[in-house]
C-alpha positions as CSV (number, residue, x, y, z in Angstrom):
1,M,0.0,0.0,0.0
2,W,2.8,2.5,0.9
3,K,4.4,1.8,-2.5
4,R,1.2,2.9,-4.3
5,K,1.1,6.1,-2.3
6,L,4.8,6.8,-3.0
7,L,4.2,6.1,-6.8
8,L,1.1,8.4,-6.8
9,S,2.9,11.2,-5.0
10,A,5.9,10.9,-7.4
11,L,3.5,11.1,-10.4
12,V,1.8,14.2,-9.0
13,A,5.2,15.9,-8.3
14,S,6.4,15.2,-11.8
15,T,3.2,16.6,-13.3
16,F,3.6,19.9,-11.3
17,A,7.3,20.0,-12.4
18,A,6.3,19.8,-16.1
19,I,3.6,22.5,-15.7
20,A,5.8,25.0,-13.8
21,P,7.9,26.2,-16.7
22,A,4.8,26.9,-18.8
23,A,3.3,28.9,-16.0
24,Q,6.5,31.1,-15.9
25,A,6.3,32.1,-19.6
26,A,7.0,35.7,-20.3
27,V,4.0,37.9,-21.1
28,E,4.4,40.5,-23.8
29,V,2.9,43.9,-23.1
30,Y,1.6,46.0,-26.0
31,I,-0.2,49.3,-25.3
32,N,-1.3,52.3,-27.2
33,T,-0.2,54.8,-24.5
34,P,3.5,56.0,-24.7
35,P,5.4,56.0,-21.5
36,P,6.1,59.3,-19.8
37,S,9.6,60.8,-20.0
38,L,12.2,59.0,-18.0
39,R,12.8,60.3,-14.5
40,Y,16.2,61.5,-13.4
41,E,17.8,59.2,-10.8
42,V,21.1,59.8,-9.1
43,V,23.3,56.8,-9.9
44,P,25.0,55.6,-6.7
45,A,28.7,55.1,-6.5
46,P,29.9,51.8,-8.1
47,R,29.7,48.6,-6.1
48,A,32.1,45.8,-6.8
49,G,30.4,42.8,-8.3
50,Y,27.2,44.7,-9.2
51,I,25.8,46.9,-12.0
52,W,23.2,49.6,-11.7
53,A,19.8,48.7,-13.4
54,P,18.2,52.1,-14.1
55,G,14.6,52.9,-13.3
56,Y,11.9,52.5,-15.9
57,W,8.1,52.9,-16.4
58,N,6.2,49.7,-15.7
59,W,2.7,49.0,-16.9
60,T,0.5,48.1,-13.9
61,N,-3.3,48.3,-13.5
62,N,-3.7,50.0,-16.9
63,R,-1.3,52.9,-16.1
64,H,2.4,53.6,-16.1
65,V,4.1,53.2,-12.7
66,W,7.7,54.2,-12.0
67,A,10.0,51.4,-10.9
68,K,13.1,52.7,-9.2
69,G,16.6,51.7,-10.2
70,R,18.3,48.9,-8.3
71,W,21.6,46.9,-8.1
72,E,21.9,43.7,-10.1
73,R,24.6,41.1,-9.4
74,E,27.1,41.3,-12.2
75,R,27.4,38.3,-14.6
76,T,30.9,37.9,-15.9
77,G,30.9,37.7,-19.7
78,Y,27.4,39.1,-20.1
79,Y,26.0,42.6,-20.8
80,Y,22.9,43.9,-19.0
81,H,20.1,45.2,-21.3
82,P,17.8,47.3,-19.1
83,N,14.0,47.5,-19.4
84,R,12.8,49.8,-22.1
85,W,9.8,50.7,-24.3
86,T,9.9,50.7,-28.1
87,E,7.3,51.8,-30.5
88,R,6.2,49.4,-33.3
89,D,3.4,50.4,-35.7
90,G,1.9,53.0,-33.3
91,R,1.9,50.6,-30.3
92,W,4.3,50.5,-27.4
93,Y,6.1,47.3,-26.5
94,K,7.9,46.7,-23.3
95,E,11.3,45.0,-23.7
96,R,12.1,43.3,-20.4
97,S,15.6,43.5,-18.9
98,R,17.9,40.7,-19.7
99,W,21.5,39.5,-19.7
100,D,23.1,38.8,-23.1
101,R,26.6,37.9,-24.4
102,N,26.3,40.7,-27.0
103,R,26.9,44.3,-26.2
104,P,24.3,46.7,-27.6
105,A,25.4,48.4,-30.8
106,G,26.8,51.9,-30.1
107,D,27.3,51.3,-26.4
108,R,30.6,53.0,-26.0
109,D,30.5,53.2,-22.1
110,R,29.4,49.6,-21.7
111,D,26.4,50.3,-19.5
112,G,24.0,48.3,-21.6
113,I,22.2,51.2,-23.2
114,P,23.1,52.3,-26.7
115,N,24.6,55.8,-26.5
116,A,21.9,57.3,-28.8
117,R,19.3,56.5,-26.1
118,D,21.5,56.9,-23.0
119,R,20.4,59.5,-20.5
120,D,23.9,59.6,-18.9
121,R,26.5,58.5,-21.5
122,D,29.5,59.0,-19.3
123,G,28.0,57.6,-16.1
124,D,28.8,60.6,-13.9
125,G,25.2,61.0,-12.5
126,V,24.5,64.1,-14.6
127,P,21.9,63.7,-17.3
128,N,23.1,64.4,-20.9
129,R,20.6,67.3,-21.3
130,V,22.3,69.3,-18.5
131,D,25.9,67.9,-18.6
132,R,28.4,70.3,-20.1
133,Q,30.6,67.3,-21.0
134,P,28.3,64.3,-21.6
135,D,31.2,62.3,-23.1
136,N,33.9,63.0,-20.5
137,P,35.7,59.9,-19.2
138,R,33.5,57.7,-17.0
139,R,34.4,57.8,-13.3
140,Q,35.2,54.4,-11.7
């Protein structure tokens, strides 16, 4: 009798294990409302073994909600691509953050954001729009 119970519980556990990855599938978000302008955040001093993930506008309860920047543990050999919104055919699509072996094209300062869209190209904590030298050497 106990063998039957053991076999049944193993069968149930394996069923849940097979269902779990499908339940974690990423959901794509397409909306018609563009996100507001990015907020300025002071980038904290560098931390060994971590990278700064900048804040972004998240889509929650049918509205944009600001998610503050945070530290992410660095992954050697990978580049961090932060959350961002892109427009496609008049609709806005949220690209979720990810780690990738490929550096984004045009990312001279290696912060994961192509310099054409980078709010702080040199990483000094001063946004490009008010920085007198937006391409001065990055502080370490």
